[in-house]
C-alpha positions as CSV (number, residue, x, y, z in Angstrom):
1,M,51.3,-63.0,221.8
2,T,51.8,-64.3,225.1
3,E,53.9,-62.3,228.1
4,K,56.4,-65.2,227.7
5,K,56.9,-64.9,224.4
6,K,56.8,-60.9,224.4
7,K,59.7,-61.1,227.2
8,G,61.6,-63.6,225.3
9,D,61.8,-61.2,221.9
10,F,62.6,-58.4,224.2
11,G,65.6,-60.1,225.6
12,E,67.1,-61.7,222.4
13,E,66.7,-57.9,220.4
14,K,68.7,-56.6,223.2
15,A,70.9,-59.8,223.3
16,C,71.3,-59.0,219.7
17,L,72.6,-55.3,219.9
18,Y,74.9,-56.4,222.6
19,L,76.7,-58.8,220.4
20,I,76.8,-56.4,217.5
21,N,78.4,-53.9,219.6
22,K,81.0,-56.3,220.8
23,G,81.5,-57.0,217.1
24,Y,79.5,-59.8,216.4
25,N,77.4,-60.2,212.9
26,I,74.0,-62.1,213.7
27,T,74.0,-64.9,211.2
28,A,70.5,-66.2,212.5
29,R,67.7,-65.9,214.8
30,N,65.3,-68.5,216.0
31,F,67.0,-71.3,214.1
32,R,64.7,-74.0,214.4
33,S,65.2,-77.9,213.0
34,K,63.6,-81.0,214.4
35,A,66.1,-81.2,217.1
36,G,65.3,-77.8,218.7
37,E,66.0,-74.1,218.4
38,I,68.8,-71.4,218.7
39,D,67.7,-68.2,219.9
40,I,70.9,-66.2,218.0
41,I,73.8,-67.8,215.9
42,A,76.3,-65.0,215.6
43,E,80.0,-64.8,214.6
44,N,82.9,-62.5,214.7
45,S,86.5,-62.4,213.2
46,E,87.4,-65.8,215.6
47,R,84.3,-67.7,216.3
48,L,80.7,-68.9,215.8
49,A,78.5,-68.9,218.6
50,F,75.4,-70.5,219.2
51,A,73.5,-68.4,221.9
52,E,70.8,-69.3,224.1
53,V,69.4,-66.4,225.7
54,K,67.5,-66.4,229.2
55,T,65.7,-63.4,229.9
56,R,64.3,-62.6,233.7
57,K,62.4,-59.5,235.3
58,L,64.5,-59.0,238.5
59,M,66.4,-61.6,240.2
60,G,64.1,-63.0,242.6
61,M,64.0,-66.7,240.7
62,G,67.8,-67.5,240.5
63,R,70.0,-66.9,238.0
64,P,68.4,-67.1,234.1
65,S,71.3,-69.3,232.9
66,D,70.2,-71.7,235.8
67,A,67.1,-72.6,233.4
68,V,69.6,-74.2,230.8
69,D,69.8,-77.5,232.1
70,Y,71.5,-80.7,230.5
71,K,68.5,-81.3,228.3
72,K,68.2,-77.8,226.7
73,K,72.1,-78.2,226.2
74,N,71.8,-81.2,224.3
75,K,68.8,-79.8,222.0
76,I,70.9,-76.7,221.3
77,I,74.2,-79.4,220.5
78,K,72.0,-81.3,217.8
79,T,70.6,-78.0,216.3
80,A,73.9,-76.8,216.0
81,Q,75.1,-80.0,214.6
82,I,72.4,-79.6,211.8
83,Y,73.2,-76.1,211.4
84,L,76.8,-76.8,210.6
85,A,76.0,-79.7,208.2
86,F,74.8,-76.9,205.6
87,N,76.9,-74.2,206.8
88,E,80.5,-75.0,207.1
89,T,82.8,-73.1,209.0
90,E,86.5,-72.9,209.9
91,K,86.0,-70.8,213.0
92,L,85.9,-71.8,216.4
93,V,82.7,-73.1,217.8
94,G,81.3,-72.0,221.0
95,F,78.1,-72.2,222.9
96,D,77.2,-69.2,224.9
97,I,74.3,-68.3,227.2
98,I,73.1,-64.7,227.5
99,E,71.1,-63.6,230.5
100,V,69.1,-60.6,230.1
101,T,67.5,-59.3,233.5
102,V,65.4,-56.4,234.0
103,T,66.8,-54.7,236.8
104,D,64.3,-52.0,237.6
105,S,60.6,-53.0,237.7
106,T,59.5,-49.3,237.1
107,N,61.7,-49.2,234.1
108,P,61.8,-52.4,231.4
109,D,64.9,-50.7,229.8
110,V,67.2,-51.0,232.8
111,I,68.7,-54.0,232.3
112,E,72.1,-56.1,233.1
113,I,73.5,-58.4,230.6
114,N,75.9,-61.1,231.5
115,H,77.5,-62.9,228.6
116,F,79.0,-66.6,229.4
117,E,81.1,-67.4,226.5
118,D,81.8,-71.2,225.9
119,A,79.3,-71.8,228.6
120,F,79.3,-75.5,227.7
121,D,81.1,-77.5,224.9
122,A,79.4,-80.1,222.4
123,S,79.5,-82.6,225.3
124,G,76.8,-80.4,227.4
125,T,79.9,-79.8,230.2
126,K,81.4,-76.6,230.7
127,G,84.6,-75.5,228.5
128,K,85.9,-74.8,225.2
129,Q,85.7,-77.4,222.4
130,V,85.6,-77.4,218.9
131,L,82.5,-79.2,217.5
132,F,83.1,-81.6,214.6
133,I,80.3,-83.1,212.6
């Protein structure tokens, strides 16, 4: 397993625990389709969240969420549309970004999590929107 994969798995695990503590149920992890991949699909009583997790060691390279560019957002949106074609929901749909940053280079368990709910909408821009198929 590569170092990048280990770091990604670590961040996704921490993000799942965070979401569970916020009252979400994890519906799927690493959902893949021909369009792309979604790291975490989670739901609570009001919303279904498609979450992209970005993990960094320290903040020297800018915000982790900055790595979610327009192209990545479009892949997530298309993959979410495929997921919703087979898993209908009455809930509001949101596209979230979860940053996991290791803040202590000597202790990888010291982390900071930033959760951006509705970080972008179905057009790939910021804001809330219900996704229709």
